[in-house]
Backbone as CSV, one residue per row, in Angstrom:
resi,resn,N_x,N_y,N_z,CA_x,CA_y,CA_z,C_x,C_y,C_z
1,UNK,-5.561,15.666,5.070,-4.093,16.287,3.656,-3.080,16.231,4.756
2,UNK,-3.524,17.129,5.946,-2.676,17.233,6.675,-2.032,15.695,7.460
3,UNK,-2.364,15.144,8.251,-2.096,13.531,7.744,-1.175,13.302,6.870
4,UNK,-1.499,13.265,5.814,-0.794,12.544,4.567,1.037,13.048,4.657
5,UNK,1.150,14.317,4.614,1.591,15.529,4.661,3.190,15.264,5.347
6,UNK,2.073,15.334,7.213,3.326,14.618,8.259,3.729,13.639,7.543
7,UNK,3.194,12.348,7.571,4.545,11.384,6.886,5.244,11.045,6.153
8,UNK,4.870,12.175,4.750,6.050,12.329,3.982,6.665,12.968,4.454
9,UNK,6.277,14.003,5.861,7.991,14.560,5.814,9.320,13.754,6.433
10,UNK,8.317,13.119,7.451,8.561,12.009,8.719,7.669,10.932,9.050
11,UNK,7.826,10.184,8.814,6.998,8.444,9.620,7.537,9.138,11.142
12,UNK,8.260,9.383,11.218,8.197,9.213,13.072,8.059,10.264,14.070
13,UNK,7.386,11.538,13.279,7.029,12.715,13.535,5.836,13.120,13.665
14,UNK,5.461,11.814,12.167,4.187,12.177,12.155,2.540,11.436,12.594
15,UNK,2.018,11.411,12.476,0.531,12.006,13.332,-0.213,10.223,13.385
16,UNK,0.815,9.386,12.759,0.839,8.547,12.559,0.878,7.472,14.228
17,UNK,-0.359,6.584,14.888,-0.458,5.884,15.739,1.168,5.128,15.944
18,UNK,1.521,4.868,16.978,2.860,3.909,17.411,2.726,2.010,16.510
19,UNK,1.519,1.398,16.095,1.468,0.190,15.296,2.331,0.995,13.868
20,UNK,0.783,2.283,13.494,0.969,2.108,12.114,2.633,2.995,11.847
21,UNK,3.297,3.125,12.874,4.702,3.851,12.795,5.573,2.486,12.185
22,UNK,5.343,1.807,12.833,6.093,0.096,12.955,5.802,-0.578,12.363
23,UNK,4.394,-0.828,11.061,4.078,-1.035,9.726,4.766,-0.581,8.935
24,UNK,4.789,1.142,9.116,5.945,2.131,7.977,6.964,1.146,8.126
25,UNK,8.008,1.603,8.656,8.838,1.210,9.329,8.936,-0.158,8.246
26,UNK,8.885,-1.017,9.020,8.641,-2.410,7.884,8.280,-2.259,6.986
27,UNK,7.414,-1.183,5.806,7.561,-1.742,5.177,8.675,-0.258,4.610
28,UNK,9.256,0.139,4.550,10.748,0.972,4.448,11.256,-0.264,4.190
29,UNK,12.130,-1.174,5.604,12.465,-1.821,5.142,12.353,-2.552,3.960
30,UNK,10.909,-3.414,3.430,10.248,-4.910,2.840,11.228,-3.645,1.101
31,UNK,11.235,-2.328,0.956,11.574,-1.695,-0.336,13.153,-1.807,0.228
32,UNK,13.394,-1.403,0.957,15.679,-0.834,0.995,15.757,-1.989,0.998
33,UNK,15.452,-2.963,1.834,16.598,-4.131,2.116,15.913,-5.509,2.694
34,UNK,14.720,-5.945,1.855,13.908,-7.429,2.455,15.422,-8.247,2.642
35,UNK,15.764,-8.591,2.049,17.101,-9.025,2.472,16.782,-9.868,3.532
36,UNK,17.122,-8.586,4.576,17.769,-8.674,6.212,16.275,-8.740,6.950
37,UNK,15.421,-9.220,6.265,14.093,-9.129,7.394,14.510,-10.481,8.222
38,UNK,13.841,-9.965,9.566,13.863,-11.345,11.037,12.907,-11.470,10.994
39,UNK,12.754,-12.392,11.965,11.580,-12.975,12.714,11.098,-11.731,13.760
40,UNK,12.634,-11.181,14.095,12.492,-10.391,15.220,11.350,-8.694,14.247
41,UNK,11.544,-9.134,13.000,10.726,-7.767,12.443,9.266,-8.169,12.437
42,UNK,8.905,-9.583,12.338,7.440,-9.875,12.645,6.813,-9.746,13.971
43,UNK,7.705,-10.354,14.945,7.329,-9.887,16.019,6.840,-8.820,17.150
44,UNK,7.730,-7.573,15.718,7.916,-6.414,16.471,5.978,-5.654,16.011
45,UNK,5.598,-6.098,14.921,4.444,-5.985,14.036,3.337,-6.922,15.091
46,UNK,4.070,-7.932,15.566,2.831,-8.942,16.364,2.391,-8.349,17.525
47,UNK,3.458,-7.061,18.051,3.196,-6.728,19.283,2.782,-5.783,19.391
48,UNK,2.920,-5.307,17.419,1.962,-3.530,17.632,0.308,-4.069,17.390
49,UNK,-0.060,-4.951,16.970,-1.241,-5.591,17.092,-1.879,-5.819,15.489
50,UNK,-0.473,-6.349,14.819,-0.731,-7.226,13.655,-0.907,-8.460,12.963
51,UNK,-1.721,-8.812,12.535,-1.924,-10.704,12.271,-0.767,-10.879,11.266
52,UNK,-1.067,-12.144,11.124,-0.610,-12.884,10.369,-0.797,-12.250,8.179
53,UNK,-1.860,-12.462,8.410,-2.258,-11.640,7.063,-2.542,-10.511,6.740
54,UNK,-2.474,-9.400,7.834,-1.922,-8.342,7.321,-1.093,-7.907,7.718
55,UNK,-0.034,-8.161,7.771,1.772,-7.898,7.409,1.781,-8.706,6.223
56,UNK,0.549,-9.790,5.585,1.257,-10.610,4.361,0.543,-9.296,3.013
57,UNK,-0.642,-9.456,3.478,-0.844,-8.158,2.857,-0.215,-6.844,2.382
58,UNK,0.653,-6.538,3.735,1.734,-5.677,3.355,2.113,-5.336,2.636
59,UNK,3.413,-6.566,2.886,3.993,-7.091,1.847,3.600,-7.202,0.062
60,UNK,2.456,-8.081,0.039,2.014,-8.118,-1.049,2.148,-6.825,-1.473
61,UNK,1.572,-5.667,-1.159,0.912,-4.509,-1.443,1.896,-4.261,-2.329
62,UNK,2.688,-4.156,-1.110,4.593,-3.219,-1.149,5.194,-3.632,-2.531
63,UNK,5.434,-5.163,-2.425,6.629,-5.931,-3.506,5.321,-5.923,-4.762
64,UNK,3.897,-5.508,-5.404,3.413,-5.106,-5.699,3.529,-4.056,-6.933
65,UNK,3.677,-3.444,-5.792,3.376,-1.915,-5.859,5.067,-1.360,-6.692
66,UNK,5.932,-1.621,-5.939,7.481,-2.426,-6.787,7.503,-2.375,-8.433
67,UNK,7.072,-3.916,-7.928,6.939,-4.881,-8.980,5.998,-3.440,-10.321
68,UNK,5.037,-3.264,-10.241,4.903,-2.010,-11.427,5.692,-1.316,-11.975
69,UNK,5.700,-0.415,-10.500,6.976,0.918,-10.836,8.584,-0.025,-12.024
70,UNK,8.931,-0.916,-11.632,9.432,-0.801,-12.045,9.240,-1.524,-13.895
71,UNK,8.377,-2.341,-13.926,7.629,-3.138,-15.353,7.322,-1.423,-16.050
72,UNK,6.421,0.060,-15.371,6.319,1.093,-16.692,7.797,1.446,-16.452
73,UNK,8.599,2.013,-15.566,9.927,2.296,-16.176,10.620,1.586,-17.025
74,UNK,10.295,0.462,-16.824,11.560,-0.404,-18.058,10.984,-0.956,-19.395
75,UNK,9.327,-0.578,-18.909,8.594,-0.665,-20.751,8.570,0.847,-21.187
76,UNK,8.840,1.727,-20.664,8.481,3.356,-21.796,7.398,3.246,-21.763
77,UNK,6.531,2.610,-20.263,5.202,3.262,-20.407,4.969,4.856,-20.120
78,UNK,4.771,5.935,-20.686,4.243,7.005,-20.175,4.115,7.824,-19.168
79,UNK,4.104,8.468,-18.176,4.003,8.728,-16.788,2.509,9.283,-17.031
80,UNK,1.110,9.471,-16.377,0.294,10.103,-15.548,0.146,11.458,-15.844
81,UNK,-0.834,12.357,-16.487,-0.452,13.799,-15.717,-0.974,13.591,-14.658
82,UNK,-0.486,15.049,-13.882,-1.140,14.958,-12.406,-2.829,15.331,-12.691
83,UNK,-3.069,16.048,-13.582,-4.602,15.978,-13.362,-5.626,14.287,-13.767
84,UNK,-4.298,12.747,-13.963,-4.844,12.150,-14.725,-5.251,11.519,-12.344
85,UNK,-3.921,11.655,-12.653,-3.626,11.053,-10.646,-5.095,12.101,-10.176
86,UNK,-5.012,12.774,-9.935,-6.313,13.530,-9.106,-7.717,12.856,-9.165
87,UNK,-7.638,12.954,-10.111,-8.836,12.154,-10.712,-8.718,10.083,-10.544
88,UNK,-8.112,9.377,-10.572,-7.725,8.576,-10.053,-7.782,8.562,-8.811
89,UNK,-7.233,9.636,-7.410,-7.783,9.401,-6.447,-9.076,9.985,-6.143
90,UNK,-9.455,10.902,-6.876,-10.957,10.638,-6.410,-11.558,9.704,-6.633
91,UNK,-11.361,8.674,-7.644,-11.944,7.595,-8.057,-11.877,6.459,-6.602
92,UNK,-10.883,6.490,-6.782,-10.377,4.813,-4.942,-10.664,5.788,-4.141
93,UNK,-11.205,7.111,-3.990,-11.669,7.447,-2.563,-12.945,7.674,-2.271
94,UNK,-13.640,7.308,-3.580,-15.375,6.788,-3.594,-15.029,5.188,-4.046
95,UNK,-14.328,4.728,-4.852,-15.481,3.912,-5.221,-14.511,2.385,-4.474
96,UNK,-12.423,3.179,-4.070,-11.774,1.833,-3.619,-11.854,2.160,-5.284
97,UNK,-11.129,0.686,-5.370,-10.043,0.255,-6.751,-10.501,-0.510,-7.925
98,UNK,-11.218,-0.217,-7.627,-12.758,-0.902,-8.892,-12.306,0.394,-9.248
99,UNK,-13.064,-0.712,-10.876,-12.439,0.510,-11.960,-13.550,0.476,-12.726
100,UNK,-14.215,0.664,-12.419,-16.011,0.715,-12.533,-16.761,0.997,-10.992
101,UNK,-17.936,2.086,-10.700,-19.034,2.256,-9.781,-20.156,0.335,-9.818
102,UNK,-19.845,0.388,-11.534,-20.847,-0.875,-11.498,-20.115,-1.898,-10.015
103,UNK,-21.526,-3.191,-9.759,-20.987,-4.295,-8.884,-20.649,-5.061,-9.376
104,UNK,-19.432,-5.712,-9.103,-18.924,-7.216,-10.221,-20.176,-8.472,-10.287
105,UNK,-20.034,-8.217,-11.775,-21.497,-9.547,-12.065,-21.260,-10.936,-11.101
106,UNK,-22.682,-10.871,-10.797,-23.707,-11.892,-10.841,-23.374,-13.491,-11.220
107,UNK,-23.317,-14.686,-10.318,-23.705,-15.583,-10.840,-24.753,-16.385,-11.270
108,UNK,-24.945,-16.454,-12.145,-26.165,-17.036,-13.222,-26.664,-18.066,-12.092
109,UNK,-28.448,-17.634,-11.387,-28.414,-18.668,-10.352,-28.456,-20.240,-10.819
110,UNK,-28.258,-21.155,-10.032,-28.342,-22.747,-9.910,-29.904,-22.685,-10.426
111,UNK,-29.759,-23.948,-11.197,-31.223,-24.220,-10.987,-31.284,-25.291,-10.336
C-alpha cells in the first residue's frame, strides 16, 4: 500500500526503480501528448531494459484503459461502488484479470 501511495503522490519521489519511473513517464506521455512521442522516448525505455514487446504492451494497456474510460463516460454506464472496486481488486490480486477462478476450457482431444 505504501508503494502505491508513493507513486500516486509523485512518481519521481516514489519507491519505484529508475526503470519503472521511466516507464511511468512514458505512459504519462502516451496519456497526455502521444503525438509528441519520438524515437528518443523509445530509446530511453530500451536503455532502461524494456523490450519492444514490453513497450508495446504498456502502450496497449494504457490505450485500452483510455478507450474504456471514454466509452463508459460517454455511454452513461454508472460508476461502480467503492465496495465493488475493493472486491474486484481482491479478485484480480488472487486470480489476475480472469473473470472466474476456473481454468479456461480445453479443446477436445484430437482423434
